[in-house]
LUMKE-903418 format. One record per residue (C-alpha): x, y, z; residue in one letter; residue number from 1. Coordinates in Angstrom, 2 decimals, padded with zeros to 5 digits. Example, Ala and Ser with C-alpha at 12.3 -4.5 7.8 and 13.67 -1.06 7.14 Angstrom:
BEGIN
[node [012.30,-004.50,007.80],a,1]
[node [013.67,-001.06,007.14],s,2]
This chain:
BEGIN
[node [-072.24,-023.10,-013.59],m,1]
[node [-069.89,-023.85,-016.46],k,2]
[node [-067.09,-021.99,-014.70],a,3]
[node [-067.08,-024.61,-011.97],i,4]
[node [-067.94,-027.66,-014.06],k,5]
[node [-064.79,-028.17,-016.13],i,6]
[node [-063.42,-031.71,-016.03],n,7]
[node [-065.26,-032.72,-012.89],i,8]
[node [-066.89,-035.99,-013.94],s,9]
[node [-063.97,-038.03,-012.62],v,10]
[node [-064.02,-036.06,-009.38],v,11]
[node [-067.74,-036.63,-008.89],i,12]
[node [-067.17,-040.34,-009.43],l,13]
[node [-064.34,-040.19,-006.92],l,14]
[node [-066.55,-038.45,-004.37],i,15]
[node [-069.21,-041.12,-004.81],c,16]
[node [-066.65,-043.65,-003.60],f,17]
[node [-064.95,-041.47,-001.02],v,18]
[node [-068.04,-039.94,000.54],l,19]
[node [-070.76,-042.55,001.14],p,20]
[node [-073.80,-041.82,003.29],f,21]
[node [-074.08,-042.38,007.04],g,22]
[node [-072.61,-040.76,010.13],c,23]
[node [-069.78,-043.25,010.60],k,24]
[node [-068.98,-043.15,006.91],n,25]
[node [-068.65,-039.39,006.65],y,26]
[node [-066.14,-039.52,009.50],l,27]
[node [-064.33,-042.60,008.15],d,28]
[node [-062.91,-041.79,004.73],i,29]
[node [-060.37,-043.96,002.94],k,30]
[node [-057.35,-042.18,001.44],p,31]
[node [-057.76,-041.22,-002.21],l,32]
[node [-054.71,-043.29,-003.15],t,33]
[node [-056.43,-046.47,-001.92],e,34]
[node [-059.34,-045.78,-004.24],l,35]
[node [-057.61,-044.55,-007.37],t,36]
[node [-054.40,-046.55,-007.33],g,37]
[node [-052.36,-043.40,-007.89],n,38]
[node [-052.12,-039.82,-006.79],n,39]
[node [-055.16,-038.05,-008.21],f,40]
[node [-053.71,-034.59,-007.58],f,41]
[node [-051.03,-034.47,-010.26],k,42]
[node [-051.53,-030.94,-011.58],s,43]
[node [-053.26,-027.61,-011.22],k,44]
[node [-055.99,-028.88,-013.54],e,45]
[node [-056.75,-031.70,-011.10],d,46]
[node [-057.04,-029.19,-008.27],v,47]
[node [-059.37,-027.00,-010.38],e,48]
[node [-061.61,-029.97,-011.08],a,49]
[node [-061.71,-030.96,-007.43],y,50]
[node [-062.50,-027.40,-006.30],v,51]
[node [-065.34,-027.31,-008.82],a,52]
[node [-066.77,-030.49,-007.35],s,53]
[node [-066.82,-028.92,-003.86],i,54]
[node [-069.03,-026.04,-004.99],y,55]
[node [-071.23,-028.43,-006.92],l,56]
[node [-071.59,-030.73,-003.92],k,57]
[node [-072.90,-027.88,-001.77],f,58]
[node [-075.22,-026.60,-004.47],f,59]
[node [-076.67,-030.08,-004.84],s,60]
[node [-077.94,-029.80,-001.26],k,61]
[node [-079.74,-026.49,-001.76],i,62]
[node [-081.10,-027.75,-005.08],n,63]
[node [-082.91,-030.67,-003.43],e,64]
[node [-086.06,-028.73,-002.56],t,65]
[node [-087.32,-025.20,-001.81],w,66]
[node [-084.43,-024.69,000.61],v,67]
[node [-084.03,-020.90,000.56],i,68]
[node [-087.76,-020.38,001.03],g,69]
[node [-088.21,-023.04,003.68],a,70]
[node [-085.24,-022.25,005.90],i,71]
[node [-084.78,-018.51,005.47],g,72]
[node [-087.97,-016.76,004.41],e,73]
[node [-091.19,-018.51,005.41],s,74]
[node [-091.04,-019.50,009.06],r,75]
[node [-092.21,-016.24,010.62],s,76]
[node [-095.67,-016.54,009.08],g,77]
[node [-096.11,-013.65,006.62],e,78]
[node [-096.58,-015.75,003.46],a,79]
[node [-099.64,-017.73,002.43],f,80]
[node [-100.76,-020.04,-000.38],a,81]
[node [-103.08,-018.48,-002.96],v,82]
[node [-106.36,-020.39,-003.20],t,83]
[node [-106.55,-020.33,-007.00],n,84]
[node [-102.81,-020.58,-007.52],g,85]
[node [-100.91,-023.44,-009.13],n,86]
[node [-100.71,-026.63,-007.03],n,87]
[node [-102.55,-025.04,-004.11],f,88]
[node [-102.68,-028.13,-001.89],s,89]
[node [-098.90,-028.51,-001.95],a,90]
[node [-098.19,-024.78,-001.67],r,91]
[node [-100.15,-024.73,001.60],k,92]
[node [-096.96,-026.02,003.17],v,93]
[node [-095.80,-022.39,003.43],v,94]
[node [-098.45,-021.86,006.11],e,95]
[node [-097.24,-024.87,008.09],a,96]
[node [-093.72,-023.46,007.89],l,97]
[node [-095.04,-020.08,008.98],g,98]
[node [-096.52,-021.62,012.13],k,99]
[node [-093.27,-023.51,012.76],n,100]
[node [-095.02,-026.84,012.24],n,101]
[node [-091.84,-028.29,010.77],i,102]
[node [-092.65,-031.94,011.44],n,103]
[node [-095.96,-031.46,009.65],s,104]
[node [-094.23,-029.73,006.73],a,105]
[node [-091.96,-032.75,006.46],i,106]
[node [-094.43,-035.57,006.96],n,107]
[node [-097.88,-034.44,005.76],d,108]
[node [-098.79,-036.39,002.59],p,109]
[node [-100.45,-033.28,001.11],a,110]
[node [-097.07,-031.75,000.32],w,111]
[node [-094.48,-034.39,001.11],q,112]
[node [-094.50,-035.72,-002.44],g,113]
[node [-093.85,-032.27,-003.89],t,114]
[node [-091.32,-030.77,-001.47],y,115]
[node [-089.59,-033.64,000.36],h,116]
[node [-088.47,-031.34,003.17],f,117]
[node [-087.05,-034.38,004.95],e,118]
[node [-084.04,-033.80,002.70],r,119]
[node [-083.25,-030.64,004.65],i,120]
[node [-082.92,-032.72,007.83],t,121]
[node [-080.22,-034.89,006.26],n,122]
[node [-076.88,-033.15,006.73],w,123]
[node [-074.77,-035.82,005.02],t,124]
[node [-074.25,-033.78,001.86],g,125]
[node [-072.93,-030.88,003.90],y,126]
[node [-070.42,-033.16,005.60],y,127]
[node [-069.41,-034.51,002.21],q,128]
[node [-068.61,-030.92,001.24],t,129]
[node [-066.62,-030.41,004.45],i,130]
[node [-064.72,-033.66,004.01],q,131]
[node [-063.84,-032.74,000.43],s,132]
[node [-062.42,-029.45,001.72],c,133]
[node [-060.40,-031.26,004.37],n,134]
[node [-058.96,-033.68,001.81],i,135]
[node [-058.03,-030.88,-000.57],l,136]
[node [-056.27,-028.88,002.15],i,137]
[node [-054.34,-032.00,003.17],d,138]
[node [-053.24,-032.70,-000.40],k,139]
[node [-052.24,-029.09,-001.00],l,140]
[node [-050.12,-029.07,002.13],n,141]
[node [-048.41,-032.27,000.98],q,142]
[node [-047.50,-030.56,-002.29],g,143]
[node [-048.81,-030.81,-005.85],i,144]
[node [-046.53,-030.70,-008.90],p,145]
[node [-046.50,-027.47,-010.87],g,146]
[node [-048.45,-025.48,-008.30],l,147]
[node [-046.96,-022.16,-007.25],s,148]
[node [-046.94,-021.11,-003.61],e,149]
[node [-049.40,-018.31,-004.42],k,150]
[node [-051.82,-020.73,-006.07],d,151]
[node [-051.45,-023.19,-003.22],k,152]
[node [-052.41,-020.54,-000.68],k,153]
[node [-055.36,-019.40,-002.80],r,154]
[node [-056.71,-022.92,-003.18],y,155]
[node [-056.33,-023.52,000.55],i,156]
[node [-058.18,-020.25,001.12],g,157]
[node [-060.99,-021.45,-001.15],e,158]
[node [-061.23,-024.77,000.67],a,159]
[node [-061.24,-023.03,004.05],v,160]
[node [-063.95,-020.66,002.81],f,161]
[node [-066.20,-023.49,001.69],m,162]
[node [-065.57,-025.43,004.90],r,163]
[node [-066.39,-022.42,007.08],c,164]
[node [-069.34,-021.44,004.92],f,165]
[node [-070.77,-024.94,005.18],t,166]
[node [-070.40,-024.96,008.97],y,167]
[node [-072.02,-021.52,009.11],f,168]
[node [-074.93,-022.76,007.01],w,169]
[node [-075.32,-025.86,009.17],m,170]
[node [-075.16,-023.95,012.46],v,171]
[node [-078.04,-021.75,011.36],r,172]
[node [-080.01,-024.85,010.39],l,173]
[node [-079.27,-027.25,013.23],y,174]
[node [-077.58,-025.31,016.03],g,175]
[node [-074.73,-027.37,017.48],d,176]
[node [-072.89,-029.50,014.91],v,177]
[node [-070.11,-032.08,014.76],v,178]
[node [-066.94,-030.11,013.97],y,179]
[node [-063.77,-031.57,012.51],y,180]
[node [-061.02,-030.49,010.12],t,181]
[node [-058.97,-033.69,009.72],k,182]
[node [-058.73,-035.07,006.21],a,183]
[node [-059.58,-038.61,007.25],y,184]
[node [-061.57,-038.31,010.47],q,185]
[node [-062.51,-041.74,011.84],s,186]
[node [-063.14,-041.10,015.54],e,187]
[node [-066.77,-040.54,016.54],a,188]
[node [-067.35,-036.98,017.73],l,189]
[node [-070.18,-035.31,019.65],p,190]
[node [-071.93,-032.16,018.52],r,191]
[node [-070.04,-029.05,019.55],e,192]
[node [-071.56,-025.82,020.85],n,193]
[node [-072.33,-023.64,017.84],m,194]
[node [-070.71,-020.51,019.30],v,195]
[node [-067.49,-022.47,019.71],s,196]
[node [-067.75,-023.78,016.14],v,197]
[node [-068.24,-020.27,014.77],m,198]
[node [-065.29,-018.96,016.81],k,199]
[node [-063.07,-021.64,015.28],k,200]
[node [-064.35,-020.88,011.79],c,201]
[node [-063.79,-017.15,012.25],i,202]
[node [-060.21,-017.77,013.38],a,203]
[node [-059.67,-020.22,010.51],d,204]
[node [-061.01,-017.82,007.87],m,205]
[node [-059.06,-014.86,009.22],e,206]
[node [-055.80,-016.76,008.74],v,207]
[node [-056.52,-017.29,005.04],h,208]
[node [-058.66,-014.32,003.98],v,209]
[node [-055.72,-012.35,002.59],d,210]
[node [-054.71,-015.27,000.37],d,211]
[node [-057.88,-014.79,-001.66],l,212]
[node [-058.15,-012.12,-004.39],p,213]
[node [-060.70,-009.32,-004.22],w,214]
[node [-061.55,-010.15,-007.82],t,215]
[node [-060.46,-012.68,-010.45],y,216]
[node [-058.93,-011.79,-013.79],d,217]
[node [-061.60,-013.95,-015.43],n,218]
[node [-064.95,-012.12,-015.03],p,219]
[node [-066.76,-015.45,-015.38],a,220]
[node [-065.50,-016.31,-011.88],l,221]
[node [-066.87,-013.15,-010.22],r,222]
[node [-069.01,-014.20,-007.27],g,223]
[node [-068.85,-017.82,-008.39],v,224]
[node [-065.54,-018.65,-006.71],r,225]
[node [-064.51,-017.67,-003.20],a,226]
[node [-063.00,-014.18,-003.15],s,227]
[node [-061.75,-011.94,-000.39],k,228]
[node [-065.05,-010.05,-000.52],g,229]
[node [-067.01,-013.27,000.00],g,230]
[node [-064.70,-014.35,002.81],a,231]
[node [-065.01,-010.98,004.55],v,232]
[node [-068.80,-011.16,004.27],a,233]
[node [-068.71,-014.65,005.79],l,234]
[node [-066.55,-013.46,008.68],i,235]
[node [-069.01,-010.63,009.29],m,236]
[node [-071.99,-012.98,009.27],h,237]
[node [-070.34,-015.46,011.62],m,238]
[node [-069.50,-012.67,014.06],n,239]
[node [-073.05,-011.32,013.98],m,240]
[node [-074.48,-014.79,014.53],w,241]
[node [-072.32,-015.27,017.60],n,242]
[node [-073.21,-011.81,018.88],a,243]
[node [-076.80,-012.99,019.18],g,244]
[node [-075.92,-016.02,021.29],f,245]
[node [-072.81,-015.00,023.23],d,246]
[node [-073.91,-011.95,025.19],n,247]
[node [-070.61,-011.63,027.08],a,248]
[node [-068.66,-011.35,023.84],g,249]
[node [-071.20,-009.37,021.81],a,250]
[node [-069.26,-006.11,021.77],k,251]
[node [-066.18,-007.84,020.41],g,252]
[node [-068.18,-009.47,017.63],y,253]
[node [-069.71,-006.12,016.69],y,254]
[node [-066.28,-004.51,016.61],e,255]
[node [-064.94,-007.25,014.33],e,256]
[node [-067.94,-006.89,012.02],t,257]
[node [-067.45,-003.13,011.85],a,258]
[node [-063.74,-003.54,011.17],k,259]
[node [-064.14,-006.05,008.35],f,260]
[node [-067.05,-004.08,006.95],g,261]
[node [-064.85,-001.02,006.67],k,262]
[node [-062.27,-003.02,004.72],e,263]
[node [-064.93,-004.35,002.36],l,264]
[node [-066.64,-001.00,001.81],l,265]
[node [-063.29,000.47,000.82],a,266]
[node [-063.66,-001.74,-002.27],q,267]
[node [-067.03,-000.22,-003.19],n,268]
[node [-066.59,001.34,-006.60],g,269]
[node [-063.51,-000.69,-007.48],s,270]
[node [-063.68,-004.45,-006.85],s,271]
[node [-067.42,-004.32,-006.08],y,272]
[node [-070.29,-001.91,-006.65],a,273]
[node [-073.95,-001.31,-005.90],l,274]
[node [-075.50,-001.34,-009.36],l,275]
[node [-078.32,001.05,-010.34],p,276]
[node [-081.81,-000.38,-009.99],m,277]
[node [-082.12,-000.44,-013.78],e,278]
[node [-079.36,-003.05,-013.83],r,279]
[node [-081.01,-005.37,-011.31],w,280]
[node [-081.47,-008.15,-013.93],p,281]
[node [-077.67,-008.35,-014.11],e,282]
[node [-077.48,-008.87,-010.35],v,283]
[node [-080.03,-011.67,-010.20],i,284]
[node [-078.56,-013.26,-013.31],k,285]
[node [-075.24,-013.53,-011.49],g,286]
[node [-071.55,-012.68,-011.80],r,287]
[node [-072.25,-008.96,-011.33],s,288]
[node [-070.08,-006.40,-009.54],e,289]
[node [-072.54,-006.54,-006.64],e,290]
[node [-072.06,-010.24,-005.99],s,291]
[node [-069.81,-011.39,-003.17],l,292]
[node [-070.77,-015.06,-003.37],f,293]
[node [-073.42,-016.97,-005.30],e,294]
[node [-074.20,-020.24,-007.04],f,295]
[node [-074.32,-019.28,-010.69],y,296]
[node [-076.86,-021.04,-012.90],q,297]
[node [-077.47,-020.82,-016.63],s,298]
[node [-079.57,-022.84,-019.05],v,299]
[node [-076.91,-022.06,-021.66],n,300]
[node [-074.53,-024.29,-019.72],y,301]
[node [-077.03,-027.08,-019.22],g,302]
[node [-077.45,-026.44,-015.50],d,303]
[node [-080.19,-028.60,-014.04],n,304]
[node [-081.87,-026.47,-011.39],t,305]
[node [-084.77,-028.17,-009.65],s,306]
[node [-088.13,-026.68,-010.63],t,307]
[node [-089.11,-025.89,-007.04],i,308]
[node [-085.67,-024.87,-005.70],a,309]
[node [-085.61,-021.16,-006.69],p,310]
[node [-087.36,-018.90,-004.19],f,311]
[node [-089.10,-016.99,-006.96],g,312]
[node [-090.86,-020.10,-008.28],d,313]
[node [-093.62,-019.62,-005.70],s,314]
[node [-094.03,-015.85,-006.12],f,315]
[node [-094.21,-015.41,-009.89],l,316]
[node [-097.07,-015.56,-012.38],r,317]
[node [-097.62,-014.86,-016.06],y,318]
[node [-095.85,-013.27,-017.99],p,319]
[node [-092.85,-014.63,-016.10],y,320]
[node [-094.25,-018.13,-015.66],k,321]
[node [-095.85,-020.23,-018.39],f,322]
[node [-098.34,-021.36,-019.52],p,323]
[node [-100.57,-018.38,-018.81],a,324]
[node [-103.61,-020.53,-018.01],t,325]
[node [-101.66,-022.23,-015.21],t,326]
[node [-100.06,-019.10,-013.79],y,327]
[node [-102.75,-016.42,-013.86],l,328]
[node [-101.94,-015.97,-010.16],n,329]
[node [-098.80,-016.34,-008.09],s,330]
[node [-098.90,-019.63,-006.13],p,331]
[node [-097.90,-017.79,-002.94],m,332]
[node [-098.02,-014.21,-001.67],a,333]
[node [-096.89,-012.13,001.26],f,334]
[node [-099.68,-010.46,003.20],s,335]
[node [-100.53,-006.89,002.30],g,336]
[node [-100.09,-005.84,005.94],a,337]
[node [-096.56,-007.22,006.01],y,338]
[node [-095.62,-005.53,002.74],m,339]
[node [-096.99,-002.22,004.03],e,340]
[node [-094.79,-002.61,007.09],k,341]
[node [-091.75,-003.14,004.88],l,342]
[node [-092.66,-000.57,002.26],f,343]
[node [-094.98,002.10,003.69],p,344]
[node [-097.19,003.45,000.87],p,345]
[node [-096.27,007.05,001.65],d,346]
[node [-092.49,006.50,001.53],v,347]
[node [-090.72,006.81,-001.81],t,348]
[node [-088.82,003.64,-002.74],d,349]
[node [-088.14,002.45,-006.29],r,350]
[node [-087.86,-001.16,-005.12],r,351]
[node [-091.65,-001.14,-004.81],k,352]
[node [-091.96,-000.76,-008.58],e,353]
[node [-088.85,-002.57,-009.79],v,354]
[node [-089.06,-005.66,-007.57],w,355]
[node [-092.83,-006.05,-007.10],y,356]
[node [-096.15,-005.93,-008.87],e,357]
[node [-099.39,-005.38,-006.94],d,358]
[node [-097.26,-005.14,-003.83],i,359]
[node [-100.17,-004.71,-001.37],y,360]
[node [-102.66,-006.94,-003.22],a,361]
[node [-103.05,-009.56,-000.48],n,362]
[node [-103.90,-012.03,-003.24],s,363]
[node [-102.40,-013.94,-006.13],g,364]
[node [-101.94,-010.71,-008.03],r,365]
[node [-098.99,-010.04,-005.72],f,366]
[node [-095.74,-010.91,-007.46],m,367]
[node [-091.98,-010.54,-006.93],i,368]
[node [-090.39,-009.93,-010.36],p,369]
[node [-087.20,-009.23,-008.40],k,370]
[node [-086.64,-012.90,-009.30],f,371]
[node [-087.83,-012.60,-012.90],a,372]
[node [-085.08,-010.63,-014.54],g,373]
[node [-084.15,-013.34,-017.03],n,374]
[node [-087.18,-015.09,-018.47],v,375]
[node [-086.53,-018.58,-019.81],y,376]
[node [-085.38,-018.42,-023.41],a,377]
[node [-088.22,-020.52,-024.85],s,378]
[node [-091.39,-018.77,-023.71],s,379]
[node [-094.33,-021.08,-023.23],g,380]
[node [-092.40,-023.70,-021.28],e,381]
[node [-093.11,-024.23,-017.61],d,382]
[node [-089.66,-023.12,-016.49],k,383]
[node [-088.38,-020.60,-013.95],n,384]
[node [-086.47,-017.49,-015.04],p,385]
[node [-082.80,-018.21,-015.63],d,386]
[node [-081.31,-016.72,-012.45],n,387]
[node [-078.58,-017.59,-009.96],s,388]
[node [-078.78,-018.32,-006.23],f,389]
[node [-077.52,-015.19,-004.48],l,390]
[node [-075.84,-015.84,-001.11],i,391]
[node [-073.91,-012.67,-000.17],f,392]
[node [-074.21,-009.32,-001.94],r,393]
[node [-072.57,-006.00,-001.22],l,394]
[node [-075.78,-004.41,000.13],s,395]
[node [-076.12,-007.27,002.62],d,396]
[node [-072.63,-006.58,003.99],a,397]
[node [-073.25,-002.82,004.09],i,398]
[node [-076.39,-003.30,006.19],l,399]
[node [-074.74,-005.92,008.39],l,400]
[node [-072.00,-003.44,009.20],q,401]
[node [-074.66,-000.79,009.83],a,402]
[node [-076.27,-003.09,012.39],e,403]
[node [-072.94,-003.63,014.17],a,404]
[node [-072.18,000.10,014.15],l,405]
[node [-075.59,000.88,015.66],a,406]
[node [-075.01,-001.69,018.39],e,407]
[node [-071.71,000.06,019.16],l,408]
[node [-073.44,003.44,019.40],g,409]
[node [-071.82,004.73,016.23],r,410]
[node [-075.13,005.93,014.82],d,411]
[node [-073.76,008.45,012.34],g,412]
[node [-071.72,005.81,010.55],e,413]
[node [-074.61,003.35,010.67],a,414]
[node [-076.99,005.86,009.11],i,415]
[node [-074.49,006.59,006.34],a,416]
[node [-074.45,002.87,005.49],n,417]
[node [-078.23,002.63,005.50],v,418]
[node [-078.56,005.63,003.24],n,419]
[node [-075.98,004.22,000.86],l,420]
[node [-078.35,001.32,000.23],v,421]
[node [-081.46,003.51,000.20],r,422]
[node [-079.93,005.98,-002.23],t,423]
[node [-079.28,003.19,-004.68],r,424]
[node [-082.90,002.10,-004.17],a,425]
[node [-084.23,005.60,-004.84],g,426]
[node [-085.68,005.59,-001.33],a,427]
[node [-086.22,008.39,001.15],t,428]
[node [-083.11,008.68,003.42],p,429]
[node [-083.45,007.52,007.00],y,430]
[node [-084.33,010.02,009.70],d,431]
[node [-085.40,009.58,013.31],a,432]
[node [-089.04,010.06,012.38],g,433]
[node [-088.97,006.68,010.65],q,434]
[node [-088.39,004.78,013.89],g,435]
[node [-085.53,003.64,016.09],a,436]
[node [-082.33,003.14,014.12],l,437]
[node [-081.75,-000.50,015.10],k,438]
[node [-085.30,-001.43,014.17],d,439]
[node [-085.03,000.49,010.91],f,440]
[node [-081.85,-001.38,009.98],i,441]
[node [-083.59,-004.69,010.64],f,442]
[node [-086.47,-003.69,008.39],l,443]
[node [-084.08,-002.38,005.74],e,444]
[node [-082.46,-005.81,005.63],r,445]
[node [-085.94,-007.35,005.25],c,446]
[node [-086.69,-004.96,002.38],r,447]
[node [-083.40,-005.24,000.56],e,448]
[node [-082.86,-008.97,000.97],l,449]
[node [-086.38,-010.39,000.79],q,450]
[node [-086.31,-013.80,-000.84],g,451]
[node [-082.54,-014.23,-000.51],e,452]
[node [-082.63,-016.36,002.63],g,453]
[node [-081.77,-013.93,005.45],h,454]
[node [-085.00,-012.89,007.17],t,455]
[node [-085.57,-015.89,009.45],w,456]
[node [-081.96,-015.97,010.58],f,457]
[node [-082.01,-012.22,011.29],d,458]
[node [-085.12,-012.77,013.40],l,459]
[node [-083.44,-015.59,015.30],v,460]
[node [-080.04,-014.03,016.00],r,461]
[node [-081.57,-010.67,017.07],t,462]
[node [-084.22,-012.48,019.20],k,463]
[node [-086.96,-010.56,017.40],r,464]
[node [-088.55,-013.94,016.71],i,465]
[node [-089.80,-013.75,020.32],l,466]
[node [-091.90,-010.65,019.64],n,467]
[node [-095.30,-010.44,017.90],q,468]
[node [-094.25,-007.07,016.49],r,469]
[node [-091.71,-008.77,014.26],w,470]
[node [-093.17,-012.19,013.54],a,471]
[node [-096.71,-013.25,012.77],n,472]
[node [-096.14,-016.46,014.75],h,473]
[node [-093.43,-015.69,017.34],p,474]
[node [-091.74,-018.31,019.46],l,475]
[node [-091.95,-018.31,023.22],t,476]
[node [-088.71,-017.97,025.15],l,477]
[node [-089.05,-021.58,026.31],d,478]
[node [-089.50,-022.79,022.73],q,479]
[node [-086.54,-020.73,021.58],f,480]
[node [-084.27,-022.05,024.33],n,481]
[node [-085.24,-025.63,023.48],r,482]
[node [-084.27,-025.15,019.84],g,483]
[node [-087.61,-024.48,018.12],a,484]
[node [-085.76,-022.19,015.69],w,485]
[node [-083.70,-025.10,014.32],t,486]
[node [-084.60,-027.87,011.90],w,487]
[node [-084.86,-031.51,012.97],p,488]
[node [-081.87,-033.74,012.22],i,489]
[node [-082.36,-037.03,010.39],d,490]
[node [-082.27,-040.05,012.73],k,491]
[node [-079.74,-041.70,010.42],n,492]
[node [-077.13,-039.39,011.96],s,493]
[node [-077.32,-041.56,015.10],l,494]
[node [-075.98,-044.63,013.29],k,495]
[node [-072.61,-045.81,014.59],d,496]
[node [-072.10,-042.64,016.64],n,497]
[node [-072.85,-043.15,020.36],p,498]
[node [-071.96,-039.49,021.01],l,499]
[node [-074.55,-038.08,018.63],m,500]
[node [-077.86,-036.58,019.78],r,501]
[node [-080.78,-035.07,017.89],l,502]
[node [-082.44,-031.68,018.37],n,503]
[node [-084.57,-032.33,021.44],d,504]
[node [-087.36,-029.93,020.55],y,505]
[node [-088.26,-031.90,017.42],w,506]
[node [-088.11,-035.37,018.98],t,507]
[node [-091.16,-034.96,021.26],n,508]
[node [-094.81,-034.07,020.71],s,509]
[node [-094.27,-030.43,021.67],e,510]
[node [-092.18,-029.98,018.55],g,511]
[node [-095.05,-030.87,016.24],i,512]
């Protein structure tokens, strides 16, 4: 992440003072001038350093544990721990996640020491990110010497993007959240309905989306910094999330998703592109033309990615994980039945060969080299491949628009989108014989985005999580309505905030 690490040590130190832990503290921030004795924001370089620290602050949260796997890919019950895989007793946590036994996944000593999933329940780091965005916007609006109006608007757009993205991430994790945009919020606030929060974020992002560039002149910033493509993808995702929970407004959300998707797809082949399957290692490495937003990582820049944080860590074996004696088998696998549902054996699809080995093995021979495109430079070390954390890619946005188009009855356009992705994948084009279009689009998202943190949230927002057809361990309607799809929130959030409440489902015995 060298591109976002320049001159940030002073900013990180500043954040340590400005953003202490605790609910009252994250809403009660002293002005920067009280802490530094002068105006920190003296130049464009200061702004660059502060922006870098915002991205790094968010990444620090998803680098704390196996976040992508735990929150986005494992909770519907299709993955299991391989008996003779590395660290089997700890890897069994994936089965607790798959049965939605979240409290057990957090507290059971068998895996607590390895995964520390209690860190996911602590949202303080996310609010530190939000507060940093609020402070930056405030300082930019006050005026910074030597900063052009164009640069000012772009930096505000970046800060708004990261603020909205963080709220979007938190909503999918916790449901209702405390929402604020003041630079120095001190008043205690209650949690706000998540649909309302997303509406505000959509409106906020739409005001600033055109101030962001489709691409940056410096290719090292592609996907790494907020761009118009990333902002459009975020707007689409926020609309589709709300469509699942605001039935009365669903059509409007679908129309907005279709509209923004059209604008983004007009950039396909210019600002962005679906790369051939042969170039997949470039995509997973990061900063490719397919990336809309990611957290770029590279051992060449000294990035310190947690060993267990990458999704692929649990689904790789030798020769992509070392030493060979430790990784003869993948530590985890997806069931053969599930993989056959995603990739029917009789349907041509190059992803089956490029992204997987022993795809239907139902054992530790199953592997996802989709996440092994860049093997660690010094073979023999117990390190993960040197890849980035993909958040939004072009194919994700294409399929999200396809879903919205299908919901609007615009099937021809939706099918064209689906086949755009399948053509790149060398897969048989969609036809009615392959199932209902809406269901096919859902499965296509599962196929295309497996391991990238979307599957659980797609199940939740489409309500497919209520149906045994789509989830190995579905929720009941009562469980869903009581928030069983969320994560618990750390009890420390109650400190000094009489208006705060936890997620009820996880605070009683029924949530265990």
